[in-house]
N, C-alpha and C positions, 0 to 999 in steps of 0.2 A: 577229571582233570581240571587245573585251574583255569585253563582257557575256556572251558566249557561252562563256567559259572555263569549265572544270572548277573545283571548289573548290580553293582554294590548299592545298598540303601543309603540314601543321605537324609539328614535332618537339617531343616533351616534353623537359624539361631532363635528366631521368633517362636517356632514350635517348642524348643527346648525350655525357652524362657516361660512359656505358657504351662508346660508340664510342672516346672519347678514351682512356680506360683501356686499350682493346684494341688502341691503335695508330692507330686511324681511317685505315687505309691507303685511299687513293683517295677520302677525303671531304675537301672543300675547305670550311673554315669562314670565312665572311666577316663582318666587323665593319662595320656601316654608320653607325656614330656618327662624331662629329667627330674629327679627329686628336688633339685635346687630350684627349678622353675615352679614345680607344684607347690613347694614349701613357701615360696614368695607369694603367689597368687593363683588362685584356681577356682573353678565353678563350685558353688555351694554344693555340698554333700558328695562331691566326686571323690573317686578312689584312685590312688596313683599306682600305675604299674610302669615303673620308670623305664625309659628307653636306654638300656645299656647293653653292651656287647655280651656281658655275662647272662643277663636275663634272656637276650635273644638267643644265644646258644643253648641254654637250658630248655627253652621253649622248643627250638628245633629238634633237639635230642630226646624231647618227651621226658626230661628229668624233672620237670616241675608241671604241675597242672595249673590251669587257669584259676580253679577255685583255690588253690593253695596260695596263689599270688593276691587274690582279691579278698578272701575271707577276713584275714587279720586286720585289715583296715575298714572293712565295710560295716555299717551299722545294721544292715539287714542280713538275713541268712541267705547265702548264696549256695545254690546247688545246681549242678549241670543237669541239663535235659529238662529243666523246669520251664514253664512257660513265662519267662522273664525277658522283658525288652531291655537291650543295652545300647547306650549311645557312647561312642568313643570319639575323643578330640585329641588333636596334637596342637602344635603351635598355629599353623596357618594353612593347612592343606585345603585347597579349593577344589581341585579337580582329582577326584578318586581314581580315574582312569589312568593317570599319569604315574601312579605309585609303582616303584620297582618291585619285582616279586620278592627280592631278598631284603626289602627294608623292613625295619623293625615294626611298623605300623602294619604292613601287609601281613607279616607273620603273626602278629597279635590278632588281627581281624580274622584270619583263617582259623586260629585256635578257638576264638570266641564263636565263629560260626558253627563249629562243631559242637559246641556246648549249650547254646542258648537259642530260644525260639526266633528272636529278631535283634539283629545287629545293624546299627546305623552309624555313619560318621558324620560328625558335626561339620557342615559346610563352612569354610573359612577358619576353623579351628578356634582356639582360645583368643587369638588375636581380634577376630571379628566379633566374637561374643562378648568379650570384655569391654570392648569400645561401645557396643550397642547396650549392653546391660550391665553396667559395673556394679549396680546394687545387688545383682545376683551372684557376685563373686566374693570369695573370702580371701582375706590378707591384704597386702598392700603391694602396689606395683613397686618393683624393686628398682633402686638406683642402680647404676652400673657398678657391678662387683668387680673386684680385681681379678685379673686372669690368673690362672693356674697352668703351669707347664706340665703337670702330671695328671692326666685323666685316663688311666688304663681301662676303665669300665665303661666309658662313654663313646659313642659312635663318632661324635663331632666335637669340635673345640668348645667346650662348655666351661663355666666357671665353677670354682669352688671345689670342695672335697666331694668325693662319691660315696653315697650311702651304701654300706656293705650289709648291715643288719640294723634292726631299729635303733640301736644306740651305739653303732660302731661306724666310722667313716674313714675312707682312705684319701689321703691328700699328699701334697708335696710340702717341701720346706717353705716354699712361697705361701702356701695357703696358711701355714702357722704364722709366718711373719706378718701377713696381712690381716690375720685375725678374723678370717671369713666367718667362722662359727664361734661366737662367744660362748663361754660357759663350757667349753671343751678343754680337756687336758691333752698333753701330747706324749706318746710312748715313742721314744726315739731309739732306734737301734742303728749304730753306725753302718753306713753303706746301704742301707735299706730306705724304703719310703717311710714317712711318717704315718702313725696310726693314731687317729684322733678318737678319743672316747669321751662320752658325757662325764662330768664329775659326779 
């Protein structure tokens, strides 16, 4: 039962920084924020499992495995049951005991626990890590992006279109008008949401 579990492992940002500086061989770093946040700025060599209602539901119903979510984006071979250490971070979680059981992060951590040797959560999340170690992050801190009124796949009010497939995004008319993703074309069907695709 979930209540009988041992306390969740945590990792200090300094320890993750040390692992990254020393090559982090065998350590898989997972970013559990939205695709837009990850695409903007993330920890070096991290892999994104975006926090969406769609991914959450598929994980809960066992319609997708953790390795299926990780492998396409990972530079290392990922195999369940292997003695591989995993570090997960979100935007700013400090106290893992306060996570709701039905939150995306709790569900993701539970699935990772069943597949990997050691799973830790980064204390303070990306907010703390990026402020202490900006040189160990890729991308650029994003300016405030225009808000979108249509975010069917995101659990909270986030900005911009939602990634559906590697080259397919779902967004609203406002996303298109604001040109959130440049280099995309728009497939418009009257009365339906806009479908953004790479040119």
